[in-house]
N, C-alpha and C positions, 0 to 999 in steps of 0.2 A: 610350274616346275620346267626344268630344262630339258633338252631334247633326250639325253641319256636317261633321265629319270621317267620321261614319258615312255621311251622305249621298254623299260623295265615293266612300267605299269600296264602297258598294252599286253605285253606277254602274259603277265598273270591274269588279266582279265580274260583273254582268249582262251587260257587253260581252264579257268574256273567255268566260264560259259560252256565250253565244250563237255566239261565234267557232268554238269546238271542236264545238259541237253541229251547226253548219251543216256543218263538214268531214266529220263522222261521218256524219250521217243524209242528207245531200243529196249530197256527193261522194265518200261511201263511203271517206274518207280519215281515218286515226287520227292526230291531232296531239297527243294527250294520253292517258295511260292512264285507265281507267274509274275506277280508284281515286283518281287525283288529281282527276278531274272531279266525283267525288262529294264530295271534300272541299272543293272550292270551293263546291259547291252547300250543302253543311252550314254553312259559314261565313255564307253569305248567308241562309240561313234563320234562324241565330241572331241575326245583325244585325237582320233584318225583325221577330223577336220582341220584340227589345228596343225598336225603334221601329216599331210596327204602323201608325203614320200615313204610314210611307215605303213601304208595300206598294202595288204597282200591279197591275192585271189583267194586264199584260203580263210581270211578273216570272217567271222559270224555276220559282219555288217554286210557282207558281199553276196549273201544268198540270194536276196531279192532287192531291185532300185525303188395466287392471292397475296397478302401481305405477309411477310415472313414473320415467324414469332420471334420474340426476344430470347426465350428459353421455354423449356418444356416444363409444365406444372407436374404435380405428383398426383396420382389416384390411389386410393386404397382399396384393394378388392374386398368385394363383399364376403367372399371365401378364398381361402388361400389357393393359389396355384401352386400345385404339388409337383415333385418330380417323380422320375420312375426309376426302379431298380433295372439295371442292365445285366442281360446275361449272354454269353458269347457261344454257348454249344447247346446241343440237345439235352446233354446230361444236365447242365444247368437250369435249363428250361423245365424239364421233367421234375427236378427237385422243387422248384417253385410251384409247379402245379400240385405235387403231393401235400406240400405244407398247406396250401390253401384248401385243397380237399378235406384234409384232416380237421382243420381249424373250423370249416364249415360244417362239418358232420355230414357231408353229401358223398354218395358213392361215385358221383360223376358230375363234372362242371362243364356247362356248355361255355365255349369261349368265343368271343368275337376278335377276329384278326384284321388288322388293317395295316397298310404301309405306313411307315414312320417317315414322314415329310422331313427334309432337312432344311428348316427355314426358321422363322421367328414365331414363338408362341404368342397370341395376343387374347384379349378378352374384350368382348363388345357387349354393350349394355344397350337393350332396347326398352324404351319407356312408352307404353301404349302403342306399341307397334312400330315407333320411330326410333331410329340410331340416335342415342343420346351421347354416349362416351365409348371410346376404344383405349386400351391401355396395354403397355408391355408387361411382361411377367414381372420384371424387376427382381426383387428378392424374395418373391413369392406372396409378400403381404401387401408391398406398395410398388406401383410400376409408374411409368411415364405416360402422360396424357398425349396420345398420338392420334387423337379424333379427326383433326382436320387432313391428316395425310391418309388415314384409312377410308375415309370418304372418297378419295380419288380412285380407289381400287374398284373396278367395274364389277368384280364378282362378289362383293359385299353389297347386299341389299340396303337401301337407306330406309325403306319401309318392309316390314314383314309381310309376306304374303299370307293371305287368309282363304284357305278352301272352305267351301260350304260345310258348315257343321264343326268347323275347327275354331273353337274359342281361344283367343290368345291371352294370357294372364297380363296384368299390369306392367310386370317387370319380366324380362326374358334376358338371360345371359347366354351368349354363344361364344364358344372357345374354339380356337383353331389355329392354323398356320398360314401365315404370311410368307410367300415364296416366289421365286424368280423362274418362270418358265425358261427352259433353256433356249428356245429361239429369241425370246426377248432380251435374254442375258447376252446373247451372241450380238444382236443388233445394238444394245446399248454399248458393248465394248467396241464394236467397229466404229461408233460415233465418237467414243472417247479417243480413240487413235487418230481418227480424222481431224480431231480438234488438239492434237499433240498433248494429250493427257493420258496418264497411265491406265493400263486395262486393270478390271478388277480380277481377283484371283479365282473366286468361286461364287456361285449364285447364293450361298448361304449368307456369307459376309456382305455381299452386295445388297441382299434384301434387308438385312438388319440396319445397314446404313441408309438405305433408301427410306425406310419409313421413320428415320429420325433426322429428316431434313427440316430445317426450320422454315423453309420455303416450300410450301405444298406443290407449288407449280413444277418443282424438280421432281418429286415423288410421282406427280401425276404423268410425267413424261417416261417414266421407267418401265412401265407394263407390267407391274406386279400383280399377282393373282392371290387368292384366299381360298382355303378349303377348311370346312368345319369338322371338328371331330368331338364336340361335347355340347349338350344343352342342358342348361340349368333353369328349369321352370316346370311347373306341374301341368303336364298335358294328359296324365294318366298313364304314362309310358311304365312299362314293367321291365323292359330290358334294353340294352344299348342298341340292338338292331331295331328296336321300335323308334329309338332317338333319331337313328339314321334317316328313317323314312320320314320323320317329323321335319328334319333339317331340310331335306328336299323340298317338302310341302311349304316350308317357311321361304323358300326362296335361295337357299344355299346349295353349294356344290359340297357334299359331304365327300370325305376322302374316298377315292375310287379303289377298286379291286378289293373291297373289304367283304369278308363272308364270316359266317358262323360255323364252327367246327365242333363236332360233339367228341371225337377221339384225337389223342395226340398224334396219331399217324397222318390225320388229315392236316393237323396244324403245320406239322413238319413238311408235308408236301407242298402247301401253300406258301411256306417260307421259302422252300427251294424254287418254286415257281416264280416268286416275286423277285428273287435274286437274279433269276435268268432274264426276266424282262424289264429290269430296273433301267437298262439303257434306252429302252424303246419308249419309256413312259413320258419323256419329254420334260421331266422335272427330277430333281435329285431326291433319293431316298437313301437311308443308311440303316434300315432294319425293319422289323415288323413289330407293332404293338399288340399286345395280346391282353385283353380284359375278360374278366368273368362277366358274362353275358347278363344274367339275372342281377338287377338293381338291389333286391333285397339282401341277397348273398354278398354281393360287392359291399354294401355298407356294413354288412355284419363283419366282414373281415377286417374293417377298420384300417388304422394308419400307423404306421411305425415311423417315428420322427417326422419326416416330410414325405414319406413315401408310401402309397396306398398299397396294402397288401395284395389286392385283387387286381393289380396292373403290373405288367413287365415289359420292358422293351427287349426283344430278341435281336441283337444287332447282327449285321453282316460281318464277315470276316474283316479283321482290320486291314487297312491298306499298308503296304510295306514298300521300302526303298532301301537301297543300299547307299553308303556314303563312307568316308573315311573320318577317323578321329584325329582332330588336329591337337586337342589338349584336353585334360580334365581338371576342372576347376572346383573349388569348394565354396558354396555360398552359405553366408551366415544369416539366419533369420532372426525374427524379432525375439524368439525364445532362446537364442543362442546356439540351437542345433546347426550342425555343419552338414550340408547336403552336397554330395558330388554331382556335378553336371558335366556331360560331354559336349565339348565344342566341336562341331563337325562342319566338314566342307558344305556349304549350303546346297540342299537338295529338295526338290519339290515332292510333297506327299500330302494326300487328302486335301488337295486345293490350297495348301499354303507353302511358302518357302521356310524350310526349316535349317536353323543354325545351331540349335541346343537340343540336347536330349537328356531326360532324366535316368540317373543311375541309382536313384533310391538312397543307398547306404553302402558302406564299405563291404557288407556281406555279398551284396549284389555284384560288386566289382570283382570279388574273388570267385564268386560262382561263375560269372561269364569269363574271368580272366582276360578282360578288356584292357588293352594297352594304347598308348598313343602311337598313332600309325596304322592301327588295325582297320580293316574294312568290316564294317558292321551292317546288320540289317535293322533298320528302324521300323517300328510299327506304330500306327497311329488309329484310334477309333474314335469316331466323332470328334468332340472338342477336347479329347483327353491329351495331355502333354505328351509329344512323342517319347517313346521309350526305347531302350537298345534291347532287341530280342536275341540276337546271336552274333558271335563274332565268326568270321569266315577265317579260320586259322591257316588255311592254306594259302591265303594271300598276305599272311603277315610278313612285312619286310624284315630284314636282317637288322639286328641291333636294338630290338625294343626291349624294355625293361617292365617288370611287374610294378604295379602301382601301390605305393605304400600308404598308409593311413597318416594323415598329418599329426604331429605332435603339438604344434602351436596353431593358434587361430591365425588364418591368413590376412585377417584385417589388423588386429591390434597385437598380435605376437604372444598373447597370453597363452597358458597352457590349456590343453582340452582334457575333458574328462569323459568317462562313460558311466552313466547312471544305472542303478541296478534294474535289471530286467527289461532294459531298453537297448535297441540296436543302434541307436543314433549316438554321435558324440557331441559334446557341448564345450563352448568357449566358456572358461571360469569366470571372466571379466563381466560382471553384470552391466559396467558402463561402456562395453564395446561400441566403437563408433557405429558399426554395421547394424548392431541391435538397436542402438539409439535411433538410427535412420529409419529402419524398418518398423519399429514402434510408433514413431511420428507418423510415417506414411499409412499405417494401418488405423491410427486414430483419426487422422483427417479424412479418410475414407469413411469411417464410422460417423463423423459429424457432417459428411456431405459437402466437405469444402473442396470447390472447384479450383483448379488452376494452380494446385501445389504438387509438383512432381519430384521424382527422385533427385534431380540436379539441384533444383532449388533447396530442398531440405538438407542434402549434403553441404550446400555452400553455407546455409543457416548455422549448422552444427559447427562447422570448420571456423567461421567467424565468431563463434560463441554467442551468436543471437539467440539460439534456441539449444537447449540441452535435452529437454524432455518435452512430451506432447503439450503439457499445460502451458508451456511457455509460448506456444503459437499465439495464444490469445493475448499476449502483451507485447507483441511485434508492432513496431511503429513503421510508417511509411519512410522516415528518415534512415532507419536502420537498413531497409531493404535497398536504399540508393547506392549503397556501397558493394552490392551484388551485381555480377555480370548479368546483363539483359534486362536491368530494371531502370526504367525511367520514372519521373515523377508521377505520371498518370497510370502506370502499370503498378507501381508500389502502392498507391492509394487504392487501386482496384482491388488487389489482393487482400490488403487490410480489412477493407470494408467487407469483402466476401468472408472473411474469418471471423469478423464481429458480428455479422448477420447470423452466424450459426452457433451462437452461445446457447441457445435453448435446443434441447436434445431430448428424445424420447428415452425412457428408462433402459429399454432393451438396447437400443443403439450405444447408450453410455456404457453399459456393461461389456458390449463388445469391444468399445474402444479401449477398455482398460487391458485387453489383450491376454486375459487368463487363459491358461492351457486347458484345452478340450472344451472351450466355451465358445460355440458358434452362435449365429443369430437365432436359430431354432430354440436352443437351450436358454438363450438369453430372454426370448419371449416367455418361455415357461416360468423362469425366475421372476421376471417382471409382473407376469399375472398372479403369481402366488404371493409375493411379498407386498408388492404394491408400492414400495418406496425403497430407496437405495440404503437408508439408514438401517431398515429392517434386515436386508440381505447382507449388509456389513456385519451385523451382530450374529447372524446365523450359525448354528452348530452343524457339525457334519451330520448328526442324526437327523436334524430338521431337514437338511438339505437333500440327503440320500433317500428320504421318505417321499420326494416329490416325484411324481411319474415323468420320465424321461430325463432324469438328472443321474441317479445312481451314485455308486461309492467312489469311483475313480474321479468323477467331475466334483463331487462334494468336497473330497480331500484336496483338489487342486484349488478350488474357491477358498476354502479356509486358510489353506497354506499361503495363498496370495495375499489374503487381507492381513494376515499376521506379520508379513514382512515389513520392516520399518520403511524402506525406501518406496514400497508401493503405497502405504499410509501417507507418505509425504506427497507423493504424486497425486493421490485422490484429494488431499487437502489443497494443493495448489490448483486443482481444476476449480474449486469452490472459491478460493481467493481471486482467481481471475475472473469470476462473476459468472460461471456456468450455472445453467438453470436446468434441472432434471424435470422433464414432464412426465409425470407418473400416469399410469393406465387410467382411463376414465371410468369410475365406478358409479353406477346408477343409485347405489344405497350399500349399507352393509347389514343388510337383514339377514344374510346367509353367513355371517362372521362367526368362525368357531365351529362350523358344522361341516362334517366330511360326507362326501358323496362317492359312490361307486356306481359306474354305468355298466349294464349288460343287456345284451340283445340289441336289436335293431329299432330305432326310434322312427316313427313315420313322418313327422313334421320338421325335424332338423337333424343334422348330422351329428356323429359323436363329438366331433371338434366344436361344433356350434354349441352343444349342450355344456362342454367344459368350459368354453369361453363364457357363457351366461353365468355358470355358477361362480366362476372366478370373479367376473364383473361385480357380482353382489357380495364378495367378500368370503365366498365358500371354498373349500378345498377339494380337489379331486384326488382320489387314490386309485391304484390299479388292483388293489386285493382288499378283500373283506377281512375285517378284524373285529373284536369286541368294541373297538374305538370308533367304528363306523356308524354314523348317524343315520344315512339313508342309502339304500339300494334302489336305482332307478332301473326298473325292468322294461324293457322293450319287447319286441316280437322275438320269439325263440331264444330266450335267456339261457345261459349256460351254467356252469358249476357255482358260479357266484351267487346266483339265486339260491341254489341249495343251501350253501354255506350260510347265507344271511338267514334263511329260515331256521336253520340249526342253532345259529347264535342268538336268535330273537331280534335281529336288526329289522327296522321298519323298511317295508319294501313299498316302493311308491309305482303306480301305474304312469304311463306317459301323461294322462289327463292330470293326475295329481301333481305331477313334476311341473307341468306348464303353469298350473293354477298357483304353485309356490313361487314360480319365476314372476308371475303377475301378468300372464298372457290370457 
């Protein structure tokens, strides 16, 4: 901006800062977060440094002066690495607690509370007390093999310690967080700068990048650390707090500042205490994890989707900063939905430089009344995409205009429509360039094709080399030579990479199709239930909606997708290109046609493990008991399903009978 514009902006900044300072320090009233106010002050300081002759004595700034790996292999987790539900207020946390208390049938739940480390979650497997493998979380089912790098972390024992009387099972899994101690992080950044290399933005991203180095010598020199928060092995432990003591005995550093609380007031007090001491811990935390302490109750509460009911992350308040909206653009996704995005002046928030912020939809634009030129407050919690929280309308420049909803697709110019009962608007053109590009990129990710980015896909579509995702598998090296950035070697390398990915697990193939509302978790449920793509392709709405975790909306979306002619052509094109679908491994079909319902807590395996074993043998799992149910498997403390099974005369299996049926 020129000097006149800077002078106007400086005046507005000083006025806004003075307003909030007065409310806070004189009226004891908070009108803006401390982080957002600091951001305003920082912008003012930078402008004054650029124009020092505009600094005045009354300005707020003047108050006070081994051998590298070729690539990472994949490791399938013995049990899924699940995610956590996030809550951001005491009211949301209290609601989570009440749901758990009612579902468990308990008057009170003891809660285990620990800091939520802001690092990279990993799983470490020990066989006969010796570290065998370590893997990243990945998609929760399959991660990357980072064993050689994890071994370089001094706080990870290569051999489990064994106190007298402590018998170690043959297989022990320990999960926890790889993180960057702040001191080591600062030291590494100083080294980066000395070598004329860019500094890392934050410890979280640096830790993730450090454990994914192909050369373990690089990882070894980074100073990473590890804290454990989960133990999967039978030591006779009854509670999570028991596991904490066991982890220490086995030689791990369990997450510090962890306590058991009996009352919600104690939980809240500990959350507040952690928030106050977070700057002194020496490592980054972004909230507190709260888990039902009793393992039997925790398992009884079960899992919803990929989130355990007995576990929640109570996040610290989102970080905030102010910036200016340069433009509002509309992004077209693979389903044709248009999403508004605010292009903002680059600003540093939550450890990263932000240039874009989500506006969700047009209703949100109207609610905020956000305009180009507005000063806005952005907020970001964890890895969530930054969002616009508020417009500082007192700082709005003259001549701004309200944003109008587009009538045409910004990419292909086709009309946009609004579907019934949906907020989003959609491009009517099913062959819109943007939709094609995003669909191809989405499929490439599902097939795990490396080296295929947006620019390459855009160029392929523009040159008519590729029109839809299946066309990728017919691309030749000669065709790629006509694209910018491709020489003979790089073209051959990409074609070889694509050809090597022609075999794909059924669940991944379902995801690759891009069916609305069908993510990887649902795809796994569908793959386990049907066992083959042909069966899924012919499934009815009733068959689909009866599957646990699917429901009516998803069932309608799948059937609608399979009926559309252009989707049928796309599926057929995949097979013409030689795509091979790898169906889920089934031991036998001895449970085929038999329906099971699970209730209560099983001692020898989790609810998810039991479901997987039933499906692997061809059986079906339902969430409700009916006259068509063949068996109800009753564990400890069964619920109303047990009573309904008795009423309907459905055969009830004990855990031992169930295991015998499985062949264990």
